[in-house]
N, C-alpha and C positions, 0 to 999 in steps of 0.2 A: 378585700379581694378574695373571691371565692374560686379556688382552683378547680373545684368540681365543675362549675359553670364554664370555665375557660376550656377545660378538656372536653366537655360536652360540645362546645361551640366548634372546637377543632375537629372533633369526630363528625359532627353534622356537616361541616364544609368538606371534609374528606369524602364522605358518602356522596355528597352533591357532585363533586368534581369527578369521582371515579365511577359514578353510576351511569354515566352516559355511554352509549355504544362506541362512540369515537374514542373516548379515553380508554375504554376496555380494550379496544383493538390496538391502540398504540402501546398500551402496557403489555399486551400479549406478544406483540411483534418484538418489543425490546427484550422480553424474557426469552423468546425463541432465538433471537440473534445472539444473545449472551450465552445461551446454552450451546448453540452451534459453533460459534467462532471464538468463544471466550470473551474476556472483557474488552469491548470495543473502545474503552477509554484508556486502556493501558498504553504506556509510553511506546512500547515496541510496535503495537498495532498502528498508532498514529504516525510514528516515524516511518514505517514501511510505506504507508500511503503518501507520506511526504516525498519519499524517494521515487515513487511511481509518478507523481506530479513533476518532480525535477527531471526525471527521465523523459517525460513528454516534452517539457520545455526545451531541454537540450537537443532533442530530436528535431524540434522546430527550428532551433538555432542552426543545426547542421543543414537542414533543408534551405534555410535562408541564405547561408553561406554558399551553398551549391548554386542557388538561384543567382546570386551576385556574380559568381565566377562564370556561369554559363551565359549571362547577359552582359558580361564585361562592364559591370557597373562599379562605381566608386562611392560606396555608402556604408553605413553601419549595418551590423547584423540585424539589429531591430528593424531597420528600414527594409532590409532584405526579406525578413520574415513577413513584414506587412505586404510587400510586393508579391511574395510567393503566395500568401493567403489570397490576395486580390486576383491573382492569375490562376488560382485553383490548385496550386501545388500542395498547399496545406488546406484541407477542407474537412468539413464536419463528417463526411462519409468515412474518410480515413481515420478520423478520431474515433468515431463510433466503432469502426471495424477493428482497430488496433487497441485502443485504450480500453474499451469495454470488454473485449475478448480477454485481454490481460487481467482486468479487474475481476471478471467472472472466474477465470482460471485460478487466480490467487485466492479468491473467497472459497472456492471449492477445495483447494488444498488446505486452507486454514481450517475449514470445517472438518475435513477428513483427519487431519492431524490432531485437532482438538478432541474429536471423538475417540481417536486412538489413545489419547491421554486418559480417557475414562476407562479404557480397557487394560492398559499396561498396569501391572501391579506397582504399588508405591515403592517397594524395595525388592531388589534381587541381590542376593549374596551381600547383604548389608550396604548396598549402594542405593541411594535415593534416586528414583526416576521421576519424581514429581515434576511435572512441567516439561519433561525432556522432549516429547514430540512437538509441542508448540514452540519450544526454544529452537529446536533443530530447523523446522520449516521456516520460521520467521528469520532465522539467521541466514539460511540458504537463499531465501527470496531477497533479503537485503543485499547479499553479495552479488546476486544476479543483477539487481537494479543498479548497484554501484558500478559494476563492470560495464553495463550499458551506458550509464551516464559518462563514464570516462571515455568510452569509445566515441560517443557523440561529441564530446569536447575535443577529442583528437581530430575528428572530422572538421570541427569548426576552425582548427588551426593551432590548437594547444598540443603540439606533437611531443612536448616534454613530458606529457602524462602517459605516453605509450608504455614505458616500462612499468609504471604503476598499474596499468590495465592488465599487463601480463602477470604481475604479482597477484592481483585480485583474482584473476582467472585460476591461477594455481591453488589459491586458498579455497575458492569455491569448489574446484574439482577435488581437492583433498577432503572436503566435507563428505562427498558422496563416494569417492573411490578408495579412500584410505591411503595407506602408505605403500603404494605399489612400487 
């Protein structure tokens, strides 16, 4: 087994794959995204987008519950969601308007705070600030999403979560307002 031939074959395949314009464009896009928002495969990033999806689903559940109540139906929330969708209460225009506006806003905030992380010094007065801007905005956005999910679930009928929603709101506000 000649290792030089193996490495040469790997190198030749590498050049073949990454010499195409499409592969170069994909590679450049991934590099730009990683520079702008940080590591998109990081647990916090994935968890945040999971919360955004959960928020959307719980919003649809609340709309389905309201539809059931307004039409005096006796069915499950899933059926209410389906009926609300069929009657246009849940539609793709609303999804595009709300979900994509939120997604774009979150991406812009993540970009801004990630770039801030490149500017802030690593240490101030012996305190490490590495990753602080990204950690702050990811944490704050997660609390915002959690609060929204709880509010949606309260609308669905889980009123016992209302005190938890108030607690989450206080924690979120404390992140930005301090100990007033």
